[in-house]
VMD Tcl script that builds the backbone (N, CA, C; Angstrom):
set m [mol new atoms 495]
animate dup $m
set s [atomselect $m all]
$s set {name element resname resid chain x y z} {
  {N N MET 1 A -118.387 -77.279 -10.129}
  {CA C MET 1 A -118.613 -78.675 -10.483}
  {C C MET 1 A -117.272 -79.418 -10.473}
  {N N ALA 2 A -117.201 -80.490 -9.747}
  {CA C ALA 2 A -115.958 -81.265 -9.671}
  {C C ALA 2 A -115.715 -81.970 -10.999}
  {N N LYS 3 A -114.460 -82.014 -11.355}
  {CA C LYS 3 A -114.120 -82.700 -12.596}
  {C C LYS 3 A -114.224 -84.201 -12.389}
  {N N LYS 4 A -114.816 -84.850 -13.375}
  {CA C LYS 4 A -114.915 -86.307 -13.337}
  {C C LYS 4 A -113.504 -86.885 -13.389}
  {N N GLU 5 A -113.275 -87.926 -12.608}
  {CA C GLU 5 A -111.950 -88.532 -12.638}
  {C C GLU 5 A -111.661 -89.056 -14.040}
  {N N MET 6 A -110.450 -88.836 -14.459}
  {CA C MET 6 A -110.081 -89.218 -15.815}
  {C C MET 6 A -109.809 -90.711 -15.873}
  {N N GLU 7 A -110.642 -91.412 -16.608}
  {CA C GLU 7 A -110.433 -92.846 -16.773}
  {C C GLU 7 A -109.616 -93.092 -18.032}
  {N N VAL 8 A -108.810 -94.109 -17.981}
  {CA C VAL 8 A -107.997 -94.440 -19.144}
  {C C VAL 8 A -108.384 -95.825 -19.648}
  {N N VAL 9 A -107.962 -96.103 -20.866}
  {CA C VAL 9 A -108.209 -97.408 -21.472}
  {C C VAL 9 A -107.507 -98.486 -20.646}
  {N N LYS 10 A -108.186 -99.599 -20.466}
  {CA C LYS 10 A -107.596 -100.745 -19.758}
  {C C LYS 10 A -107.197 -101.804 -20.795}
  {N N GLY 11 A -106.093 -102.476 -20.523}
  {CA C GLY 11 A -105.694 -103.579 -21.391}
  {C C GLY 11 A -105.228 -103.152 -22.771}
  {N N LEU 12 A -104.564 -102.001 -22.852}
  {CA C LEU 12 A -104.037 -101.533 -24.141}
  {C C LEU 12 A -103.050 -102.568 -24.705}
  {N N ASP 13 A -103.273 -102.956 -25.949}
  {CA C ASP 13 A -102.348 -103.855 -26.638}
  {C C ASP 13 A -101.327 -102.979 -27.358}
  {N N LEU 14 A -100.163 -102.822 -26.739}
  {CA C LEU 14 A -99.159 -101.907 -27.304}
  {C C LEU 14 A -98.795 -102.273 -28.736}
  {N N ARG 15 A -98.710 -103.576 -29.016}
  {CA C ARG 15 A -98.343 -103.981 -30.386}
  {C C ARG 15 A -99.347 -103.474 -31.409}
  {N N ARG 16 A -100.630 -103.587 -31.073}
  {CA C ARG 16 A -101.671 -103.110 -31.997}
  {C C ARG 16 A -101.664 -101.593 -32.102}
  {N N TYR 17 A -101.212 -100.925 -31.043}
  {CA C TYR 17 A -101.224 -99.459 -31.016}
  {C C TYR 17 A -100.079 -98.860 -31.845}
  {N N MET 18 A -99.089 -99.680 -32.146}
  {CA C MET 18 A -97.929 -99.184 -32.897}
  {C C MET 18 A -98.331 -98.801 -34.321}
  {N N GLY 19 A -97.430 -98.064 -34.989}
  {CA C GLY 19 A -97.683 -97.650 -36.361}
  {C C GLY 19 A -97.949 -96.157 -36.442}
  {N N ARG 20 A -98.537 -95.753 -37.546}
  {CA C ARG 20 A -98.742 -94.323 -37.807}
  {C C ARG 20 A -100.129 -93.871 -37.387}
  {N N TRP 21 A -100.142 -92.705 -36.742}
  {CA C TRP 21 A -101.384 -92.036 -36.356}
  {C C TRP 21 A -101.332 -90.611 -36.891}
  {N N TYR 22 A -102.450 -90.144 -37.422}
  {CA C TYR 22 A -102.557 -88.758 -37.897}
  {C C TYR 22 A -103.237 -87.911 -36.823}
  {N N GLU 23 A -102.707 -86.708 -36.633}
  {CA C GLU 23 A -103.305 -85.785 -35.663}
  {C C GLU 23 A -104.490 -85.093 -36.327}
  {N N ILE 24 A -105.673 -85.402 -35.838}
  {CA C ILE 24 A -106.904 -84.813 -36.380}
  {C C ILE 24 A -107.183 -83.469 -35.714}
  {N N ALA 25 A -106.904 -83.406 -34.412}
  {CA C ALA 25 A -107.119 -82.166 -33.657}
  {C C ALA 25 A -106.274 -82.217 -32.396}
  {N N THR 26 A -106.020 -81.027 -31.844}
  {CA C THR 26 A -105.153 -80.939 -30.670}
  {C C THR 26 A -105.414 -79.640 -29.931}
  {N N PHE 27 A -104.921 -79.553 -28.717}
  {CA C PHE 27 A -104.790 -78.264 -28.045}
  {C C PHE 27 A -103.478 -77.676 -28.544}
  {N N PRO 28 A -103.469 -76.459 -29.068}
  {CA C PRO 28 A -102.192 -75.872 -29.499}
  {C C PRO 28 A -101.201 -75.832 -28.327}
  {N N SER 29 A -99.942 -76.151 -28.620}
  {CA C SER 29 A -98.927 -76.114 -27.565}
  {C C SER 29 A -97.673 -75.423 -28.081}
  {N N ARG 30 A -96.840 -75.007 -27.133}
  {CA C ARG 30 A -95.620 -74.299 -27.525}
  {C C ARG 30 A -94.619 -75.223 -28.184}
  {N N PHE 31 A -94.874 -76.544 -28.114}
  {CA C PHE 31 A -93.941 -77.488 -28.726}
  {C C PHE 31 A -94.211 -77.698 -30.211}
  {N N GLN 32 A -95.305 -77.129 -30.725}
  {CA C GLN 32 A -95.641 -77.340 -32.126}
  {C C GLN 32 A -95.814 -76.011 -32.830}
  {N N PRO 33 A -95.393 -75.943 -34.110}
  {CA C PRO 33 A -95.608 -74.700 -34.855}
  {C C PRO 33 A -97.102 -74.430 -35.016}
  {N N LYS 34 A -97.470 -73.153 -34.924}
  {CA C LYS 34 A -98.886 -72.804 -35.003}
  {C C LYS 34 A -99.483 -73.121 -36.374}
  {N N ASN 35 A -98.648 -73.088 -37.408}
  {CA C ASN 35 A -99.148 -73.304 -38.763}
  {C C ASN 35 A -98.795 -74.692 -39.292}
  {N N GLY 36 A -98.562 -75.643 -38.378}
  {CA C GLY 36 A -98.195 -77.000 -38.792}
  {C C GLY 36 A -99.357 -77.711 -39.476}
  {N N VAL 37 A -99.038 -78.455 -40.527}
  {CA C VAL 37 A -100.035 -79.254 -41.242}
  {C C VAL 37 A -99.507 -80.682 -41.374}
  {N N ASP 38 A -100.425 -81.593 -41.699}
  {CA C ASP 38 A -100.067 -83.002 -41.933}
  {C C ASP 38 A -99.302 -83.603 -40.749}
  {N N THR 39 A -99.635 -83.149 -39.550}
  {CA C THR 39 A -98.943 -83.620 -38.350}
  {C C THR 39 A -99.297 -85.080 -38.093}
  {N N ARG 40 A -98.273 -85.860 -37.732}
  {CA C ARG 40 A -98.491 -87.282 -37.501}
  {C C ARG 40 A -97.486 -87.808 -36.494}
  {N N ALA 41 A -97.824 -88.958 -35.933}
  {CA C ALA 41 A -96.942 -89.634 -34.988}
  {C C ALA 41 A -96.781 -91.076 -35.440}
  {N N THR 42 A -95.565 -91.578 -35.344}
  {CA C THR 42 A -95.303 -92.974 -35.692}
  {C C THR 42 A -94.658 -93.644 -34.491}
  {N N TYR 43 A -95.251 -94.759 -34.062}
  {CA C TYR 43 A -94.792 -95.473 -32.877}
  {C C TYR 43 A -94.238 -96.836 -33.279}
  {N N ALA 44 A -93.100 -97.209 -32.680}
  {CA C ALA 44 A -92.483 -98.509 -32.952}
  {C C ALA 44 A -92.037 -99.130 -31.638}
  {N N LEU 45 A -92.453 -100.372 -31.410}
  {CA C LEU 45 A -92.106 -101.072 -30.179}
  {C C LEU 45 A -90.666 -101.564 -30.249}
  {N N LYS 46 A -89.908 -101.267 -29.192}
  {CA C LYS 46 A -88.514 -101.707 -29.140}
  {C C LYS 46 A -88.410 -102.987 -28.315}
  {N N GLU 47 A -87.274 -103.665 -28.457}
  {CA C GLU 47 A -87.109 -104.961 -27.790}
  {C C GLU 47 A -87.237 -104.867 -26.276}
  {N N ASP 48 A -86.871 -103.719 -25.709}
  {CA C ASP 48 A -86.934 -103.587 -24.250}
  {C C ASP 48 A -88.336 -103.218 -23.743}
  {N N GLY 49 A -89.308 -103.173 -24.660}
  {CA C GLY 49 A -90.677 -102.876 -24.251}
  {C C GLY 49 A -91.030 -101.404 -24.270}
  {N N THR 50 A -90.031 -100.544 -24.528}
  {CA C THR 50 A -90.336 -99.118 -24.670}
  {C C THR 50 A -90.740 -98.844 -26.127}
  {N N VAL 51 A -91.215 -97.648 -26.362}
  {CA C VAL 51 A -91.747 -97.288 -27.673}
  {C C VAL 51 A -90.955 -96.127 -28.248}
  {N N ARG 52 A -90.502 -96.291 -29.481}
  {CA C ARG 52 A -89.866 -95.175 -30.188}
  {C C ARG 52 A -90.978 -94.296 -30.752}
  {N N VAL 53 A -90.888 -93.010 -30.469}
  {CA C VAL 53 A -91.891 -92.040 -30.907}
  {C C VAL 53 A -91.250 -91.097 -31.920}
  {N N LEU 54 A -91.883 -90.955 -33.060}
  {CA C LEU 54 A -91.444 -89.972 -34.055}
  {C C LEU 54 A -92.637 -89.078 -34.365}
  {N N ASN 55 A -92.534 -87.809 -33.980}
  {CA C ASN 55 A -93.568 -86.831 -34.300}
  {C C ASN 55 A -93.075 -85.961 -35.443}
  {N N GLU 56 A -93.934 -85.789 -36.453}
  {CA C GLU 56 A -93.567 -84.989 -37.618}
  {C C GLU 56 A -94.664 -83.980 -37.920}
  {N N THR 57 A -94.257 -82.819 -38.399}
  {CA C THR 57 A -95.213 -81.826 -38.883}
  {C C THR 57 A -94.540 -81.027 -39.980}
  {N N TRP 58 A -95.350 -80.401 -40.815}
  {CA C TRP 58 A -94.817 -79.563 -41.895}
  {C C TRP 58 A -95.295 -78.140 -41.683}
  {N N ALA 59 A -94.353 -77.193 -41.692}
  {CA C ALA 59 A -94.688 -75.777 -41.550}
  {C C ALA 59 A -93.922 -75.020 -42.615}
  {N N ASN 60 A -94.608 -74.190 -43.349}
  {CA C ASN 60 A -93.995 -73.418 -44.448}
  {C C ASN 60 A -93.246 -74.335 -45.418}
  {N N GLY 61 A -93.821 -75.519 -45.656}
  {CA C GLY 61 A -93.240 -76.441 -46.619}
  {C C GLY 61 A -92.058 -77.245 -46.114}
  {N N LYS 62 A -91.646 -77.005 -44.876}
  {CA C LYS 62 A -90.488 -77.720 -44.319}
  {C C LYS 62 A -90.932 -78.719 -43.262}
  {N N ARG 63 A -90.304 -79.900 -43.270}
  {CA C ARG 63 A -90.628 -80.936 -42.285}
  {C C ARG 63 A -89.871 -80.656 -40.999}
  {N N GLY 64 A -90.609 -80.704 -39.901}
  {CA C GLY 64 A -89.985 -80.647 -38.592}
  {C C GLY 64 A -90.286 -81.948 -37.886}
  {N N SER 65 A -89.355 -82.429 -37.083}
  {CA C SER 65 A -89.623 -83.684 -36.385}
  {C C SER 65 A -88.901 -83.697 -35.051}
  {N N ILE 66 A -89.398 -84.554 -34.175}
  {CA C ILE 66 A -88.746 -84.770 -32.889}
  {C C ILE 66 A -88.943 -86.237 -32.535}
  {N N GLU 67 A -87.905 -86.831 -31.973}
  {CA C GLU 67 A -87.990 -88.236 -31.573}
  {C C GLU 67 A -87.971 -88.336 -30.062}
  {N N GLY 68 A -88.642 -89.342 -29.571}
  {CA C GLY 68 A -88.671 -89.561 -28.139}
  {C C GLY 68 A -88.899 -91.022 -27.823}
  {N N THR 69 A -89.115 -91.288 -26.540}
  {CA C THR 69 A -89.350 -92.637 -26.057}
  {C C THR 69 A -90.562 -92.610 -25.134}
  {N N ALA 70 A -91.418 -93.596 -25.284}
  {CA C ALA 70 A -92.561 -93.735 -24.391}
  {C C ALA 70 A -92.427 -95.042 -23.620}
  {N N TYR 71 A -92.964 -95.023 -22.402}
  {CA C TYR 71 A -92.895 -96.236 -21.589}
  {C C TYR 71 A -94.065 -96.218 -20.610}
  {N N LYS 72 A -94.514 -97.401 -20.214}
  {CA C LYS 72 A -95.614 -97.498 -19.262}
  {C C LYS 72 A -95.144 -96.997 -17.899}
  {N N VAL 73 A -95.989 -96.222 -17.246}
  {CA C VAL 73 A -95.673 -95.694 -15.922}
  {C C VAL 73 A -95.519 -96.849 -14.930}
  {N N ASP 74 A -96.449 -97.804 -15.010}
  {CA C ASP 74 A -96.412 -98.958 -14.120}
  {C C ASP 74 A -96.558 -100.214 -14.971}
  {N N PRO 75 A -95.453 -100.905 -15.250}
  {CA C PRO 75 A -95.510 -102.066 -16.146}
  {C C PRO 75 A -96.472 -103.162 -15.685}
  {N N SER 76 A -96.777 -103.209 -14.387}
  {CA C SER 76 A -97.665 -104.267 -13.899}
  {C C SER 76 A -99.143 -103.877 -14.017}
  {N N SER 77 A -99.418 -102.621 -14.341}
  {CA C SER 77 A -100.800 -102.147 -14.436}
  {C C SER 77 A -101.341 -102.407 -15.843}
  {N N ASN 78 A -102.671 -102.581 -15.945}
  {CA C ASN 78 A -103.255 -102.733 -17.279}
  {C C ASN 78 A -103.805 -101.404 -17.796}
  {N N GLU 79 A -103.511 -100.316 -17.078}
  {CA C GLU 79 A -104.000 -98.999 -17.510}
  {C C GLU 79 A -103.081 -98.397 -18.567}
  {N N ALA 80 A -103.691 -97.708 -19.528}
  {CA C ALA 80 A -102.938 -97.105 -20.629}
  {C C ALA 80 A -102.389 -95.742 -20.213}
  {N N LYS 81 A -101.513 -95.762 -19.208}
  {CA C LYS 81 A -100.851 -94.538 -18.749}
  {C C LYS 81 A -99.382 -94.659 -19.109}
  {N N LEU 82 A -98.950 -93.795 -20.015}
  {CA C LEU 82 A -97.556 -93.814 -20.438}
  {C C LEU 82 A -96.904 -92.479 -20.138}
  {N N LYS 83 A -95.593 -92.506 -20.099}
  {CA C LYS 83 A -94.797 -91.279 -20.061}
  {C C LYS 83 A -94.082 -91.195 -21.397}
  {N N VAL 84 A -93.944 -89.985 -21.915}
  {CA C VAL 84 A -93.189 -89.771 -23.139}
  {C C VAL 84 A -92.053 -88.823 -22.817}
  {N N LYS 85 A -90.864 -89.207 -23.229}
  {CA C LYS 85 A -89.682 -88.383 -22.971}
  {C C LYS 85 A -89.094 -87.935 -24.310}
  {N N PHE 86 A -88.938 -86.623 -24.457}
  {CA C PHE 86 A -88.304 -86.052 -25.648}
  {C C PHE 86 A -87.049 -85.324 -25.214}
  {N N TYR 87 A -86.044 -85.398 -26.046}
  {CA C TYR 87 A -84.841 -84.603 -25.809}
  {C C TYR 87 A -84.960 -83.379 -26.699}
  {N N VAL 88 A -85.130 -82.240 -26.062}
  {CA C VAL 88 A -85.526 -81.056 -26.816}
  {C C VAL 88 A -84.319 -80.199 -27.150}
  {N N PRO 89 A -83.966 -80.139 -28.445}
  {CA C PRO 89 A -83.028 -79.098 -28.860}
  {C C PRO 89 A -83.799 -77.791 -28.877}
  {N N PRO 90 A -83.232 -76.632 -29.000}
  {CA C PRO 90 A -81.796 -76.388 -29.172}
  {C C PRO 90 A -81.062 -76.150 -27.862}
  {N N PHE 91 A -81.610 -76.605 -26.742}
  {CA C PHE 91 A -80.942 -76.369 -25.459}
  {C C PHE 91 A -79.684 -77.232 -25.350}
  {N N LEU 92 A -78.666 -76.689 -24.770}
  {CA C LEU 92 A -77.447 -77.452 -24.499}
  {C C LEU 92 A -77.115 -77.280 -23.028}
  {N N PRO 93 A -76.831 -78.281 -22.286}
  {CA C PRO 93 A -76.917 -79.672 -22.700}
  {C C PRO 93 A -78.366 -80.064 -23.001}
  {N N ILE 94 A -78.532 -81.128 -23.749}
  {CA C ILE 94 A -79.871 -81.539 -24.162}
  {C C ILE 94 A -80.698 -81.882 -22.924}
  {N N VAL 95 A -81.857 -81.280 -22.848}
  {CA C VAL 95 A -82.720 -81.418 -21.671}
  {C C VAL 95 A -83.886 -82.342 -22.007}
  {N N PRO 96 A -84.091 -83.397 -21.211}
  {CA C PRO 96 A -85.267 -84.223 -21.488}
  {C C PRO 96 A -86.544 -83.551 -20.992}
  {N N VAL 97 A -87.574 -83.601 -21.807}
  {CA C VAL 97 A -88.890 -83.115 -21.417}
  {C C VAL 97 A -89.776 -84.344 -21.306}
  {N N VAL 98 A -90.355 -84.555 -20.127}
  {CA C VAL 98 A -91.169 -85.741 -19.902}
  {C C VAL 98 A -92.621 -85.315 -19.725}
  {N N GLY 99 A -93.514 -85.996 -20.433}
  {CA C GLY 99 A -94.930 -85.671 -20.315}
  {C C GLY 99 A -95.765 -86.920 -20.164}
  {N N ASP 100 A -96.997 -86.726 -19.673}
  {CA C ASP 100 A -97.929 -87.840 -19.557}
  {C C ASP 100 A -98.612 -88.077 -20.895}
  {N N TYR 101 A -98.894 -89.332 -21.166}
  {CA C TYR 101 A -99.594 -89.738 -22.382}
  {C C TYR 101 A -100.603 -90.787 -21.940}
  {N N TRP 102 A -101.840 -90.345 -21.709}
  {CA C TRP 102 A -102.893 -91.235 -21.240}
  {C C TRP 102 A -103.875 -91.475 -22.381}
  {N N VAL 103 A -104.067 -92.735 -22.722}
  {CA C VAL 103 A -105.056 -93.072 -23.753}
  {C C VAL 103 A -106.420 -93.099 -23.075}
  {N N LEU 104 A -107.247 -92.091 -23.382}
  {CA C LEU 104 A -108.542 -91.919 -22.714}
  {C C LEU 104 A -109.643 -92.692 -23.416}
  {N N HIS 105 A -109.499 -92.869 -24.714}
  {CA C HIS 105 A -110.493 -93.640 -25.467}
  {C C HIS 105 A -109.818 -94.220 -26.704}
  {N N LEU 106 A -110.218 -95.433 -27.036}
  {CA C LEU 106 A -109.658 -96.125 -28.198}
  {C C LEU 106 A -110.743 -97.059 -28.707}
  {N N ASP 107 A -111.010 -97.027 -30.009}
  {CA C ASP 107 A -112.038 -97.931 -30.522}
  {C C ASP 107 A -111.491 -99.359 -30.570}
  {N N ALA 108 A -112.394 -100.318 -30.687}
  {CA C ALA 108 A -112.016 -101.733 -30.609}
  {C C ALA 108 A -111.037 -102.146 -31.707}
  {N N ASP 109 A -111.081 -101.442 -32.846}
  {CA C ASP 109 A -110.201 -101.790 -33.973}
  {C C ASP 109 A -108.910 -100.969 -34.012}
  {N N TYR 110 A -108.676 -100.157 -32.983}
  {CA C TYR 110 A -107.459 -99.335 -32.909}
  {C C TYR 110 A -107.345 -98.416 -34.133}
  {N N GLN 111 A -108.482 -97.781 -34.492}
  {CA C GLN 111 A -108.491 -96.889 -35.654}
  {C C GLN 111 A -108.518 -95.409 -35.265}
  {N N TYR 112 A -108.975 -95.094 -34.060}
  {CA C TYR 112 A -108.950 -93.706 -33.594}
  {C C TYR 112 A -108.806 -93.691 -32.084}
  {N N ALA 113 A -108.237 -92.599 -31.588}
  {CA C ALA 113 A -107.919 -92.530 -30.163}
  {C C ALA 113 A -108.039 -91.096 -29.661}
  {N N LEU 114 A -108.354 -90.994 -28.372}
  {CA C LEU 114 A -108.346 -89.715 -27.655}
  {C C LEU 114 A -107.247 -89.835 -26.609}
  {N N VAL 115 A -106.292 -88.928 -26.665}
  {CA C VAL 115 A -105.130 -88.991 -25.772}
  {C C VAL 115 A -105.042 -87.684 -24.996}
  {N N GLY 116 A -104.837 -87.798 -23.693}
  {CA C GLY 116 A -104.728 -86.591 -22.873}
  {C C GLY 116 A -103.763 -86.805 -21.730}
  {N N GLN 117 A -103.925 -85.963 -20.719}
  {CA C GLN 117 A -103.083 -86.102 -19.526}
  {C C GLN 117 A -103.792 -85.435 -18.360}
  {N N PRO 118 A -103.401 -85.796 -17.128}
  {CA C PRO 118 A -104.186 -85.357 -15.962}
  {C C PRO 118 A -104.261 -83.840 -15.786}
  {N N SER 119 A -103.289 -83.091 -16.274}
  {CA C SER 119 A -103.345 -81.626 -16.134}
  {C C SER 119 A -104.441 -81.014 -17.019}
  {N N ARG 120 A -104.884 -81.777 -18.007}
  {CA C ARG 120 A -105.873 -81.319 -19.006}
  {C C ARG 120 A -105.363 -80.131 -19.837}
  {N N ASN 121 A -104.043 -79.982 -19.915}
  {CA C ASN 121 A -103.469 -78.925 -20.764}
  {C C ASN 121 A -103.135 -79.414 -22.170}
  {N N TYR 122 A -103.143 -80.723 -22.347}
  {CA C TYR 122 A -102.785 -81.301 -23.638}
  {C C TYR 122 A -103.859 -82.306 -24.029}
  {N N LEU 123 A -104.185 -82.319 -25.319}
  {CA C LEU 123 A -105.208 -83.232 -25.819}
  {C C LEU 123 A -104.928 -83.495 -27.289}
  {N N TRP 124 A -105.100 -84.749 -27.677}
  {CA C TRP 124 A -104.937 -85.100 -29.079}
  {C C TRP 124 A -106.066 -86.026 -29.506}
  {N N ILE 125 A -106.574 -85.788 -30.697}
  {CA C ILE 125 A -107.470 -86.741 -31.347}
  {C C ILE 125 A -106.666 -87.312 -32.508}
  {N N LEU 126 A -106.473 -88.630 -32.473}
  {CA C LEU 126 A -105.621 -89.303 -33.451}
  {C C LEU 126 A -106.436 -90.306 -34.254}
  {N N SER 127 A -106.022 -90.512 -35.505}
  {CA C SER 127 A -106.709 -91.467 -36.366}
  {C C SER 127 A -105.692 -92.163 -37.257}
  {N N ARG 128 A -105.987 -93.397 -37.626}
  {CA C ARG 128 A -105.120 -94.125 -38.558}
  {C C ARG 128 A -105.200 -93.545 -39.965}
  {N N GLN 129 A -106.329 -92.877 -40.270}
  {CA C GLN 129 A -106.513 -92.228 -41.568}
  {C C GLN 129 A -106.300 -90.723 -41.378}
  {N N SER 130 A -105.987 -90.037 -42.470}
  {CA C SER 130 A -105.734 -88.594 -42.353}
  {C C SER 130 A -107.018 -87.787 -42.171}
  {N N HIS 131 A -108.163 -88.431 -42.325}
  {CA C HIS 131 A -109.446 -87.751 -42.104}
  {C C HIS 131 A -110.324 -88.654 -41.250}
  {N N LEU 132 A -111.102 -88.032 -40.362}
  {CA C LEU 132 A -111.946 -88.778 -39.433}
  {C C LEU 132 A -113.398 -88.362 -39.631}
  {N N ASP 133 A -114.283 -89.344 -39.625}
  {CA C ASP 133 A -115.716 -89.112 -39.740}
  {C C ASP 133 A -116.182 -88.078 -38.700}
  {N N ASP 134 A -117.013 -87.135 -39.125}
  {CA C ASP 134 A -117.454 -86.058 -38.226}
  {C C ASP 134 A -118.181 -86.580 -37.002}
  {N N GLY 135 A -118.977 -87.621 -37.179}
  {CA C GLY 135 A -119.719 -88.178 -36.046}
  {C C GLY 135 A -118.779 -88.721 -34.979}
  {N N ILE 136 A -117.749 -89.433 -35.419}
  {CA C ILE 136 A -116.759 -89.980 -34.477}
  {C C ILE 136 A -115.990 -88.831 -33.820}
  {N N TYR 137 A -115.601 -87.855 -34.625}
  {CA C TYR 137 A -114.878 -86.687 -34.096}
  {C C TYR 137 A -115.693 -86.028 -32.977}
  {N N ASN 138 A -116.971 -85.805 -33.239}
  {CA C ASN 138 A -117.823 -85.141 -32.241}
  {C C ASN 138 A -117.967 -85.981 -30.979}
  {N N GLN 139 A -118.020 -87.309 -31.116}
  {CA C GLN 139 A -118.084 -88.191 -29.946}
  {C C GLN 139 A -116.819 -88.052 -29.097}
  {N N LEU 140 A -115.660 -87.965 -29.761}
  {CA C LEU 140 A -114.397 -87.857 -29.027}
  {C C LEU 140 A -114.302 -86.506 -28.315}
  {N N VAL 141 A -114.757 -85.446 -28.971}
  {CA C VAL 141 A -114.773 -84.119 -28.330}
  {C C VAL 141 A -115.683 -84.157 -27.102}
  {N N GLN 142 A -116.824 -84.818 -27.234}
  {CA C GLN 142 A -117.756 -84.923 -26.104}
  {C C GLN 142 A -117.124 -85.698 -24.950}
  {N N LYS 143 A -116.395 -86.773 -25.255}
  {CA C LYS 143 A -115.718 -87.550 -24.213}
  {C C LYS 143 A -114.690 -86.687 -23.483}
  {N N ALA 144 A -113.980 -85.842 -24.246}
  {CA C ALA 144 A -112.995 -84.945 -23.633}
  {C C ALA 144 A -113.691 -83.963 -22.691}
  {N N GLU 145 A -114.823 -83.436 -23.132}
  {CA C GLU 145 A -115.563 -82.477 -22.311}
  {C C GLU 145 A -116.052 -83.143 -21.022}
  {N N GLU 146 A -116.488 -84.404 -21.120}
  {CA C GLU 146 A -117.014 -85.119 -19.955}
  {C C GLU 146 A -115.966 -85.296 -18.855}
  {N N VAL 147 A -114.679 -85.359 -19.234}
  {CA C VAL 147 A -113.632 -85.518 -18.211}
  {C C VAL 147 A -112.947 -84.191 -17.879}
  {N N GLY 148 A -113.599 -83.083 -18.236}
  {CA C GLY 148 A -113.143 -81.793 -17.733}
  {C C GLY 148 A -112.284 -80.961 -18.653}
  {N N TYR 149 A -112.172 -81.347 -19.924}
  {CA C TYR 149 A -111.412 -80.524 -20.862}
  {C C TYR 149 A -112.234 -79.322 -21.321}
  {N N ASP 150 A -111.558 -78.188 -21.510}
  {CA C ASP 150 A -112.184 -77.009 -22.115}
  {C C ASP 150 A -112.091 -77.195 -23.631}
  {N N VAL 151 A -113.134 -77.781 -24.201}
  {CA C VAL 151 A -113.061 -78.181 -25.608}
  {C C VAL 151 A -113.088 -76.988 -26.576}
  {N N SER 152 A -113.305 -75.784 -26.039}
  {CA C SER 152 A -113.236 -74.600 -26.923}
  {C C SER 152 A -111.805 -74.377 -27.423}
  {N N LYS 153 A -110.820 -74.999 -26.751}
  {CA C LYS 153 A -109.410 -74.819 -27.157}
  {C C LYS 153 A -108.971 -75.758 -28.279}
  {N N ILE 154 A -109.815 -76.743 -28.600}
  {CA C ILE 154 A -109.412 -77.726 -29.613}
  {C C ILE 154 A -109.305 -77.058 -30.980}
  {N N ARG 155 A -108.220 -77.365 -31.681}
  {CA C ARG 155 A -108.021 -76.867 -33.048}
  {C C ARG 155 A -107.796 -78.053 -33.967}
  {N N LYS 156 A -108.548 -78.069 -35.070}
  {CA C LYS 156 A -108.343 -79.135 -36.048}
  {C C LYS 156 A -107.015 -78.925 -36.764}
  {N N THR 157 A -106.328 -80.008 -37.044}
  {CA C THR 157 A -105.040 -79.962 -37.736}
  {C C THR 157 A -105.286 -80.195 -39.221}
  {N N PRO 158 A -104.875 -79.254 -40.090}
  {CA C PRO 158 A -105.078 -79.489 -41.523}
  {C C PRO 158 A -104.305 -80.716 -41.992}
  {N N GLN 159 A -104.997 -81.598 -42.702}
  {CA C GLN 159 A -104.376 -82.810 -43.257}
  {C C GLN 159 A -104.656 -82.842 -44.762}
  {N N SER 160 A -103.622 -83.177 -45.535}
  {CA C SER 160 A -103.768 -83.287 -46.991}
  {C C SER 160 A -104.647 -84.491 -47.343}
  {N N ASP 161 A -105.273 -84.407 -48.506}
  {CA C ASP 161 A -106.074 -85.548 -48.963}
  {C C ASP 161 A -105.182 -86.749 -49.277}
  {N N THR 162 A -103.980 -86.476 -49.759}
  {CA C THR 162 A -103.041 -87.577 -49.996}
  {C C THR 162 A -101.893 -87.405 -49.000}
  {N N PRO 163 A -101.817 -88.297 -48.030}
  {CA C PRO 163 A -100.787 -88.171 -46.994}
  {C C PRO 163 A -99.366 -88.165 -47.576}
  {N N ARG 164 A -98.481 -87.452 -46.913}
  {CA C ARG 164 A -97.088 -87.373 -47.355}
  {C C ARG 164 A -96.398 -88.704 -47.164}
  {N N LYS 165 A -95.356 -88.910 -47.962}
  {CA C LYS 165 A -94.554 -90.142 -47.848}
  {C C LYS 165 A -93.698 -90.071 -46.601}
}
mol reanalyze $m
mol bondsrecalc $m
mol representation Tube
mol addrep $m
């Protein structure tokens, strides 16, 4: 069965998309600790139109974080296709790691999002709140499956009832 072409959100309002997002679920990746909890991303629009990205997670009681920059692949396009660049320690010299960040689904109020990339190796379900309604969660998982993701790999990210400062 051919994979359905991955459609992305059109007309993303970057300003509205900024702020804090909680990771509700993800495909585990080598860039994140396996036992990470309270994982979140904070986005801030910079004057040059790029986005400052701060990803944070807590593992064994310690905060880990990485900062990067996101930018639209094609500034003239209305498609929500971004690239994210992180400078990954502990390599010396510091090596940039660049990845795709495609917003596949976003509700009208910018309260939850499904983010992936064309390789289908990475997937995130993000929410403005640390907990997401099960019905909405299941809809987002179904949307991921419809565009060819192996949703058996999705792992929910533990989030505290009271988010960290």
